[in-house]
PyMOL Python script that loads the backbone (N, CA, C, O; Angstrom):
from pymol import cmd

cmd.read_pdbstr("""\
ATOM      1  N   UNK A   1       1.120  -1.301   0.143  1.00  0.00           N
ATOM      2  CA  UNK A   1      -0.041  -0.214   0.333  1.00  0.00           C
ATOM      3  C   UNK A   1       0.406   1.377  -0.163  1.00  0.00           C
ATOM      4  O   UNK A   1       1.145   1.982   0.614  1.00  0.00           O
ATOM      5  N   UNK A   2       0.055   1.957  -1.215  1.00  0.00           N
ATOM      6  CA  UNK A   2       1.450   3.700  -1.086  1.00  0.00           C
ATOM      7  C   UNK A   2       0.884   4.136  -0.139  1.00  0.00           C
ATOM      8  O   UNK A   2      -0.069   3.544   0.368  1.00  0.00           O
ATOM      9  N   UNK A   3       1.397   5.385   0.353  1.00  0.00           N
ATOM     10  CA  UNK A   3       0.301   6.371   1.279  1.00  0.00           C
ATOM     11  C   UNK A   3       1.820   7.703   1.039  1.00  0.00           C
ATOM     12  O   UNK A   3       3.006   7.425   1.210  1.00  0.00           O
ATOM     13  N   UNK A   4       1.034   9.663   0.443  1.00  0.00           N
ATOM     14  CA  UNK A   4       2.059  10.818   0.112  1.00  0.00           C
ATOM     15  C   UNK A   4       2.532  10.898   1.100  1.00  0.00           C
ATOM     16  O   UNK A   4       3.412  11.759   1.091  1.00  0.00           O
ATOM     17  N   UNK A   5       2.393  10.356   2.150  1.00  0.00           N
ATOM     18  CA  UNK A   5       2.490  12.156   3.730  1.00  0.00           C
ATOM     19  C   UNK A   5       3.740  10.243   4.817  1.00  0.00           C
ATOM     20  O   UNK A   5       3.468   9.083   5.125  1.00  0.00           O
ATOM     21  N   UNK A   6       4.312  10.675   4.862  1.00  0.00           N
ATOM     22  CA  UNK A   6       5.378   9.593   6.165  1.00  0.00           C
ATOM     23  C   UNK A   6       4.185   9.039   6.754  1.00  0.00           C
ATOM     24  O   UNK A   6       3.052   9.361   6.399  1.00  0.00           O
ATOM     25  N   UNK A   7       4.498   8.051   7.820  1.00  0.00           N
ATOM     26  CA  UNK A   7       3.600   7.425   8.400  1.00  0.00           C
ATOM     27  C   UNK A   7       4.904   7.974   9.731  1.00  0.00           C
ATOM     28  O   UNK A   7       6.064   8.386   9.764  1.00  0.00           O
ATOM     29  N   UNK A   8       3.758   7.633  10.698  1.00  0.00           N
ATOM     30  CA  UNK A   8       3.744   8.015  11.521  1.00  0.00           C
ATOM     31  C   UNK A   8       3.411   6.684  13.727  1.00  0.00           C
ATOM     32  O   UNK A   8       2.352   6.697  14.355  1.00  0.00           O
ATOM     33  N   UNK A   9       4.252   6.157  14.005  1.00  0.00           N
ATOM     34  CA  UNK A   9       3.886   4.967  14.328  1.00  0.00           C
ATOM     35  C   UNK A   9       3.573   5.883  16.354  1.00  0.00           C
ATOM     36  O   UNK A   9       3.950   6.901  16.936  1.00  0.00           O
ATOM     37  N   UNK A  10       2.460   4.355  16.740  1.00  0.00           N
ATOM     38  CA  UNK A  10       1.950   4.637  17.858  1.00  0.00           C
ATOM     39  C   UNK A  10       0.685   3.541  18.130  1.00  0.00           C
ATOM     40  O   UNK A  10      -0.243   3.033  17.501  1.00  0.00           O
ATOM     41  N   UNK A  11       1.296   3.519  19.546  1.00  0.00           N
ATOM     42  CA  UNK A  11       0.438   2.819  20.538  1.00  0.00           C
ATOM     43  C   UNK A  11      -1.298   2.651  20.285  1.00  0.00           C
ATOM     44  O   UNK A  11      -1.263   2.827  19.068  1.00  0.00           O
ATOM     45  N   UNK A  12      -1.926   2.559  20.412  1.00  0.00           N
ATOM     46  CA  UNK A  12      -4.057   2.611  19.874  1.00  0.00           C
ATOM     47  C   UNK A  12      -3.857   2.274  21.802  1.00  0.00           C
ATOM     48  O   UNK A  12      -3.091   1.483  22.353  1.00  0.00           O
ATOM     49  N   UNK A  13      -4.800   3.154  22.372  1.00  0.00           N
ATOM     50  CA  UNK A  13      -5.211   2.954  22.566  1.00  0.00           C
ATOM     51  C   UNK A  13      -6.575   2.827  23.193  1.00  0.00           C
ATOM     52  O   UNK A  13      -6.854   2.508  24.349  1.00  0.00           O
ATOM     53  N   UNK A  14      -7.520   3.207  21.992  1.00  0.00           N
ATOM     54  CA  UNK A  14      -8.680   2.899  22.145  1.00  0.00           C
ATOM     55  C   UNK A  14      -9.844   3.541  21.116  1.00  0.00           C
ATOM     56  O   UNK A  14     -10.058   4.750  21.028  1.00  0.00           O
ATOM     57  N   UNK A  15     -10.173   3.063  20.765  1.00  0.00           N
ATOM     58  CA  UNK A  15     -10.481   3.307  19.471  1.00  0.00           C
ATOM     59  C   UNK A  15     -12.620   3.229  19.143  1.00  0.00           C
ATOM     60  O   UNK A  15     -13.383   2.267  19.234  1.00  0.00           O
ATOM     61  N   UNK A  16     -12.890   4.664  18.779  1.00  0.00           N
ATOM     62  CA  UNK A  16     -14.275   4.809  19.686  1.00  0.00           C
ATOM     63  C   UNK A  16     -15.496   5.431  18.653  1.00  0.00           C
ATOM     64  O   UNK A  16     -15.150   5.821  17.538  1.00  0.00           O
ATOM     65  N   UNK A  17     -16.452   5.483  18.923  1.00  0.00           N
ATOM     66  CA  UNK A  17     -17.381   6.500  17.966  1.00  0.00           C
ATOM     67  C   UNK A  17     -17.515   6.085  16.160  1.00  0.00           C
ATOM     68  O   UNK A  17     -17.997   6.849  15.324  1.00  0.00           O
ATOM     69  N   UNK A  18     -17.011   4.837  15.900  1.00  0.00           N
ATOM     70  CA  UNK A  18     -16.897   4.825  15.155  1.00  0.00           C
ATOM     71  C   UNK A  18     -15.765   5.170  13.726  1.00  0.00           C
ATOM     72  O   UNK A  18     -15.708   4.386  12.778  1.00  0.00           O
ATOM     73  N   UNK A  19     -15.207   6.024  13.767  1.00  0.00           N
ATOM     74  CA  UNK A  19     -14.092   6.549  13.160  1.00  0.00           C
ATOM     75  C   UNK A  19     -13.237   7.256  14.202  1.00  0.00           C
ATOM     76  O   UNK A  19     -12.688   8.316  13.903  1.00  0.00           O
ATOM     77  N   UNK A  20     -13.108   6.751  15.338  1.00  0.00           N
ATOM     78  CA  UNK A  20     -12.115   7.663  16.137  1.00  0.00           C
ATOM     79  C   UNK A  20     -11.172   6.427  16.900  1.00  0.00           C
ATOM     80  O   UNK A  20     -11.266   5.256  17.268  1.00  0.00           O
ATOM     81  N   UNK A  21     -10.253   7.504  16.861  1.00  0.00           N
ATOM     82  CA  UNK A  21      -8.735   6.302  17.593  1.00  0.00           C
ATOM     83  C   UNK A  21      -7.881   7.508  18.670  1.00  0.00           C
ATOM     84  O   UNK A  21      -7.418   8.631  18.470  1.00  0.00           O
ATOM     85  N   UNK A  22      -7.978   6.486  20.023  1.00  0.00           N
ATOM     86  CA  UNK A  22      -6.598   7.629  20.496  1.00  0.00           C
ATOM     87  C   UNK A  22      -6.000   6.546  20.641  1.00  0.00           C
ATOM     88  O   UNK A  22      -6.500   5.421  20.617  1.00  0.00           O
ATOM     89  N   UNK A  23      -3.987   7.078  20.928  1.00  0.00           N
ATOM     90  CA  UNK A  23      -3.408   6.851  20.552  1.00  0.00           C
ATOM     91  C   UNK A  23      -1.877   7.237  20.601  1.00  0.00           C
ATOM     92  O   UNK A  23      -1.198   7.927  19.841  1.00  0.00           O
ATOM     93  N   UNK A  24      -1.556   6.523  21.811  1.00  0.00           N
ATOM     94  CA  UNK A  24      -0.222   7.146  22.622  1.00  0.00           C
ATOM     95  C   UNK A  24       1.380   7.490  21.711  1.00  0.00           C
ATOM     96  O   UNK A  24       2.395   7.073  22.270  1.00  0.00           O
ATOM     97  N   UNK A  25       1.470   7.879  20.999  1.00  0.00           N
ATOM     98  CA  UNK A  25       2.864   8.917  20.406  1.00  0.00           C
ATOM     99  C   UNK A  25       4.111   8.200  21.806  1.00  0.00           C
ATOM    100  O   UNK A  25       3.854   8.331  23.003  1.00  0.00           O
ATOM    101  N   UNK A  26       5.395   7.485  21.287  1.00  0.00           N
ATOM    102  CA  UNK A  26       6.523   7.008  21.586  1.00  0.00           C
ATOM    103  C   UNK A  26       6.333   8.320  22.330  1.00  0.00           C
ATOM    104  O   UNK A  26       5.588   7.909  23.221  1.00  0.00           O
ATOM    105  N   UNK A  27       6.523   9.860  22.626  1.00  0.00           N
ATOM    106  CA  UNK A  27       7.273  10.846  23.011  1.00  0.00           C
ATOM    107  C   UNK A  27       6.299  10.903  24.942  1.00  0.00           C
ATOM    108  O   UNK A  27       6.521  11.307  26.083  1.00  0.00           O
ATOM    109  N   UNK A  28       5.160  10.153  24.101  1.00  0.00           N
ATOM    110  CA  UNK A  28       3.869  10.668  25.690  1.00  0.00           C
ATOM    111  C   UNK A  28       2.674  10.623  25.775  1.00  0.00           C
ATOM    112  O   UNK A  28       1.830   9.857  26.239  1.00  0.00           O
ATOM    113  N   UNK A  29       2.745  12.501  24.738  1.00  0.00           N
ATOM    114  CA  UNK A  29       1.581  12.778  24.208  1.00  0.00           C
ATOM    115  C   UNK A  29       0.547  11.599  23.756  1.00  0.00           C
ATOM    116  O   UNK A  29       0.977  10.537  23.305  1.00  0.00           O
ATOM    117  N   UNK A  30      -1.443  11.970  23.974  1.00  0.00           N
ATOM    118  CA  UNK A  30      -2.718  11.469  23.084  1.00  0.00           C
ATOM    119  C   UNK A  30      -2.667  12.164  22.435  1.00  0.00           C
ATOM    120  O   UNK A  30      -2.364  13.354  22.521  1.00  0.00           O
ATOM    121  N   UNK A  31      -3.006  11.450  21.516  1.00  0.00           N
ATOM    122  CA  UNK A  31      -3.934  12.158  20.317  1.00  0.00           C
ATOM    123  C   UNK A  31      -4.665  11.254  20.017  1.00  0.00           C
ATOM    124  O   UNK A  31      -4.721  10.032  20.156  1.00  0.00           O
ATOM    125  N   UNK A  32      -5.339  12.206  19.491  1.00  0.00           N
ATOM    126  CA  UNK A  32      -6.760  11.341  18.644  1.00  0.00           C
ATOM    127  C   UNK A  32      -7.387  11.647  17.830  1.00  0.00           C
ATOM    128  O   UNK A  32      -8.250  12.520  17.921  1.00  0.00           O
ATOM    129  N   UNK A  33      -7.037  10.817  16.518  1.00  0.00           N
ATOM    130  CA  UNK A  33      -7.022  10.735  14.936  1.00  0.00           C
ATOM    131  C   UNK A  33      -8.112  10.237  14.869  1.00  0.00           C
ATOM    132  O   UNK A  33      -8.784   9.931  15.854  1.00  0.00           O
ATOM    133  N   UNK A  34      -8.606  10.010  13.130  1.00  0.00           N
ATOM    134  CA  UNK A  34      -9.459  10.134  11.932  1.00  0.00           C
ATOM    135  C   UNK A  34      -9.164   8.147  12.310  1.00  0.00           C
ATOM    136  O   UNK A  34      -8.086   7.683  12.683  1.00  0.00           O
ATOM    137  N   UNK A  35     -10.543   7.272  12.049  1.00  0.00           N
ATOM    138  CA  UNK A  35      -9.753   5.814  10.948  1.00  0.00           C
ATOM    139  C   UNK A  35     -10.850   6.241  10.657  1.00  0.00           C
ATOM    140  O   UNK A  35     -11.690   6.830  11.337  1.00  0.00           O
ATOM    141  N   UNK A  36     -10.819   5.586   8.430  1.00  0.00           N
ATOM    142  CA  UNK A  36     -11.496   5.790   7.556  1.00  0.00           C
ATOM    143  C   UNK A  36     -12.214   4.856   8.396  1.00  0.00           C
ATOM    144  O   UNK A  36     -13.103   5.168   9.188  1.00  0.00           O
ATOM    145  N   UNK A  37     -11.592   3.201   8.084  1.00  0.00           N
ATOM    146  CA  UNK A  37     -12.405   1.784   8.335  1.00  0.00           C
ATOM    147  C   UNK A  37     -13.527   2.153   9.406  1.00  0.00           C
ATOM    148  O   UNK A  37     -13.134   2.732  10.419  1.00  0.00           O
ATOM    149  N   UNK A  38     -14.611   1.930   9.304  1.00  0.00           N
ATOM    150  CA  UNK A  38     -16.094   2.874  10.043  1.00  0.00           C
ATOM    151  C   UNK A  38     -16.393   0.528  10.260  1.00  0.00           C
ATOM    152  O   UNK A  38     -17.001   0.284  11.302  1.00  0.00           O
ATOM    153  N   UNK A  39     -16.136  -0.375   9.684  1.00  0.00           N
ATOM    154  CA  UNK A  39     -16.192  -1.799  10.551  1.00  0.00           C
ATOM    155  C   UNK A  39     -15.280  -1.631  11.834  1.00  0.00           C
ATOM    156  O   UNK A  39     -14.550  -0.711  12.204  1.00  0.00           O
ATOM    157  N   UNK A  40     -15.634  -3.018  12.440  1.00  0.00           N
ATOM    158  CA  UNK A  40     -15.186  -3.243  13.785  1.00  0.00           C
ATOM    159  C   UNK A  40     -13.531  -3.933  13.805  1.00  0.00           C
ATOM    160  O   UNK A  40     -12.844  -4.419  14.703  1.00  0.00           O
ATOM    161  N   UNK A  41     -13.403  -3.792  12.940  1.00  0.00           N
ATOM    162  CA  UNK A  41     -11.707  -4.057  12.578  1.00  0.00           C
ATOM    163  C   UNK A  41     -11.585  -5.271  14.204  1.00  0.00           C
ATOM    164  O   UNK A  41     -10.565  -5.364  14.888  1.00  0.00           O
ATOM    165  N   UNK A  42     -12.572  -5.852  14.403  1.00  0.00           N
ATOM    166  CA  UNK A  42     -12.177  -6.508  16.097  1.00  0.00           C
ATOM    167  C   UNK A  42     -10.990  -7.029  15.838  1.00  0.00           C
ATOM    168  O   UNK A  42     -10.200  -6.475  16.602  1.00  0.00           O
ATOM    169  N   UNK A  43     -10.094  -8.277  14.753  1.00  0.00           N
ATOM    170  CA  UNK A  43      -9.020  -7.910  14.855  1.00  0.00           C
ATOM    171  C   UNK A  43      -7.279  -7.587  15.476  1.00  0.00           C
ATOM    172  O   UNK A  43      -6.272  -8.101  15.963  1.00  0.00           O
ATOM    173  N   UNK A  44      -8.231  -5.689  14.757  1.00  0.00           N
ATOM    174  CA  UNK A  44      -6.801  -5.377  15.146  1.00  0.00           C
ATOM    175  C   UNK A  44      -7.509  -4.274  15.994  1.00  0.00           C
ATOM    176  O   UNK A  44      -8.257  -3.578  15.307  1.00  0.00           O
ATOM    177  N   UNK A  45      -7.484  -4.101  16.678  1.00  0.00           N
ATOM    178  CA  UNK A  45      -8.518  -2.494  17.737  1.00  0.00           C
ATOM    179  C   UNK A  45      -8.244  -2.902  19.085  1.00  0.00           C
ATOM    180  O   UNK A  45      -9.036  -2.434  19.903  1.00  0.00           O
ATOM    181  N   UNK A  46      -7.245  -3.725  19.594  1.00  0.00           N
ATOM    182  CA  UNK A  46      -6.731  -4.237  20.459  1.00  0.00           C
ATOM    183  C   UNK A  46      -5.898  -3.124  22.056  1.00  0.00           C
ATOM    184  O   UNK A  46      -4.771  -3.321  22.510  1.00  0.00           O
ATOM    185  N   UNK A  47      -6.566  -2.408  22.388  1.00  0.00           N
ATOM    186  CA  UNK A  47      -5.228  -1.355  23.466  1.00  0.00           C
ATOM    187  C   UNK A  47      -4.051  -2.285  22.829  1.00  0.00           C
ATOM    188  O   UNK A  47      -3.900  -3.484  22.593  1.00  0.00           O
ATOM    189  N   UNK A  48      -3.197  -0.921  22.657  1.00  0.00           N
ATOM    190  CA  UNK A  48      -1.820  -1.425  23.176  1.00  0.00           C
ATOM    191  C   UNK A  48      -1.131  -2.149  22.531  1.00  0.00           C
ATOM    192  O   UNK A  48      -0.138  -2.689  23.019  1.00  0.00           O
ATOM    193  N   UNK A  49      -1.633  -2.372  20.890  1.00  0.00           N
ATOM    194  CA  UNK A  49      -2.017  -2.507  19.825  1.00  0.00           C
ATOM    195  C   UNK A  49      -1.051  -1.551  19.123  1.00  0.00           C
ATOM    196  O   UNK A  49      -1.105  -0.348  19.379  1.00  0.00           O
ATOM    197  N   UNK A  50       0.238  -2.271  17.840  1.00  0.00           N
ATOM    198  CA  UNK A  50       0.398  -1.019  17.339  1.00  0.00           C
ATOM    199  C   UNK A  50      -0.055  -0.366  15.697  1.00  0.00           C
ATOM    200  O   UNK A  50      -0.449  -1.043  14.747  1.00  0.00           O
ATOM    201  N   UNK A  51       0.178   1.407  15.739  1.00  0.00           N
ATOM    202  CA  UNK A  51      -0.076   1.624  14.855  1.00  0.00           C
ATOM    203  C   UNK A  51       0.101   2.985  13.680  1.00  0.00           C
ATOM    204  O   UNK A  51       0.434   4.170  13.714  1.00  0.00           O
ATOM    205  N   UNK A  52      -0.240   2.220  12.915  1.00  0.00           N
ATOM    206  CA  UNK A  52       0.759   4.334  11.619  1.00  0.00           C
ATOM    207  C   UNK A  52      -0.458   5.018  11.173  1.00  0.00           C
ATOM    208  O   UNK A  52      -1.403   4.602  10.501  1.00  0.00           O
ATOM    209  N   UNK A  53      -0.135   6.582  11.891  1.00  0.00           N
ATOM    210  CA  UNK A  53      -1.127   7.083  10.786  1.00  0.00           C
ATOM    211  C   UNK A  53      -0.653   8.357   9.823  1.00  0.00           C
ATOM    212  O   UNK A  53       0.513   8.735   9.940  1.00  0.00           O
ATOM    213  N   UNK A  54      -1.169   8.750   9.265  1.00  0.00           N
ATOM    214  CA  UNK A  54      -0.081  10.262   8.737  1.00  0.00           C
ATOM    215  C   UNK A  54      -0.948  12.375   9.067  1.00  0.00           C
ATOM    216  O   UNK A  54      -1.976  12.883   8.619  1.00  0.00           O
ATOM    217  N   UNK A  55      -0.032  12.844   9.853  1.00  0.00           N
ATOM    218  CA  UNK A  55      -0.769  13.814   9.762  1.00  0.00           C
ATOM    219  C   UNK A  55      -1.425  14.107   8.293  1.00  0.00           C
ATOM    220  O   UNK A  55      -1.277  13.568   7.196  1.00  0.00           O
ATOM    221  N   UNK A  56      -2.140  15.093   8.714  1.00  0.00           N
ATOM    222  CA  UNK A  56      -2.549  15.775   7.681  1.00  0.00           C
ATOM    223  C   UNK A  56      -2.704  17.570   8.125  1.00  0.00           C
ATOM    224  O   UNK A  56      -2.861  18.172   9.188  1.00  0.00           O
ATOM    225  N   UNK A  57      -2.545  18.026   6.498  1.00  0.00           N
ATOM    226  CA  UNK A  57      -1.577  20.127   6.671  1.00  0.00           C
ATOM    227  C   UNK A  57      -2.976  20.569   5.919  1.00  0.00           C
ATOM    228  O   UNK A  57      -2.961  21.622   5.282  1.00  0.00           O
ATOM    229  N   UNK A  58      -4.099  19.842   5.975  1.00  0.00           N
ATOM    230  CA  UNK A  58      -5.713  20.259   5.820  1.00  0.00           C
ATOM    231  C   UNK A  58      -5.956  21.754   6.925  1.00  0.00           C
ATOM    232  O   UNK A  58      -6.452  21.369   7.984  1.00  0.00           O
ATOM    233  N   UNK A  59      -5.870  22.329   6.921  1.00  0.00           N
ATOM    234  CA  UNK A  59      -6.425  23.009   7.845  1.00  0.00           C
ATOM    235  C   UNK A  59      -8.373  22.949   8.392  1.00  0.00           C
ATOM    236  O   UNK A  59      -8.924  23.628   9.259  1.00  0.00           O
ATOM    237  N   UNK A  60      -8.964  21.889   7.491  1.00  0.00           N
ATOM    238  CA  UNK A  60     -10.509  21.775   7.124  1.00  0.00           C
ATOM    239  C   UNK A  60     -10.101  19.845   8.231  1.00  0.00           C
ATOM    240  O   UNK A  60     -10.633  18.749   8.408  1.00  0.00           O
ATOM    241  N   UNK A  61      -9.568  20.170   8.400  1.00  0.00           N
ATOM    242  CA  UNK A  61      -9.470  18.528   9.185  1.00  0.00           C
ATOM    243  C   UNK A  61      -9.024  19.547  10.564  1.00  0.00           C
ATOM    244  O   UNK A  61      -8.382  20.569  10.807  1.00  0.00           O
ATOM    245  N   UNK A  62     -10.102  18.167  11.469  1.00  0.00           N
ATOM    246  CA  UNK A  62      -9.980  18.818  12.859  1.00  0.00           C
ATOM    247  C   UNK A  62      -9.447  17.440  13.664  1.00  0.00           C
ATOM    248  O   UNK A  62      -9.650  17.423  14.878  1.00  0.00           O
ATOM    249  N   UNK A  63      -8.861  16.431  13.127  1.00  0.00           N
ATOM    250  CA  UNK A  63      -7.769  15.379  13.157  1.00  0.00           C
ATOM    251  C   UNK A  63      -6.923  15.035  12.508  1.00  0.00           C
ATOM    252  O   UNK A  63      -7.229  14.251  11.610  1.00  0.00           O
ATOM    253  N   UNK A  64      -5.981  15.301  12.594  1.00  0.00           N
ATOM    254  CA  UNK A  64      -4.609  15.494  12.142  1.00  0.00           C
ATOM    255  C   UNK A  64      -4.265  13.611  11.295  1.00  0.00           C
ATOM    256  O   UNK A  64      -3.176  13.356  10.781  1.00  0.00           O
TER     257      UNK A  64
END
""", "prot")
cmd.dss("prot")
cmd.show_as("cartoon", "prot")
cmd.util.cbc("prot")
cmd.orient("prot")
């Protein structure tokens, strides 16, 4: 899979409200990110799982 922006890593804290996830960055900061997959993701939404995300430069977006 190709991604335009460089991916950053974190650890999943929880996934909720269908499209949101709280993650912890390696520096210890907790952030909320948009999760584009609205499915249950039962096998990969376990707290403590490693995650990859990209930040958006779009000022219209609420989450990175």
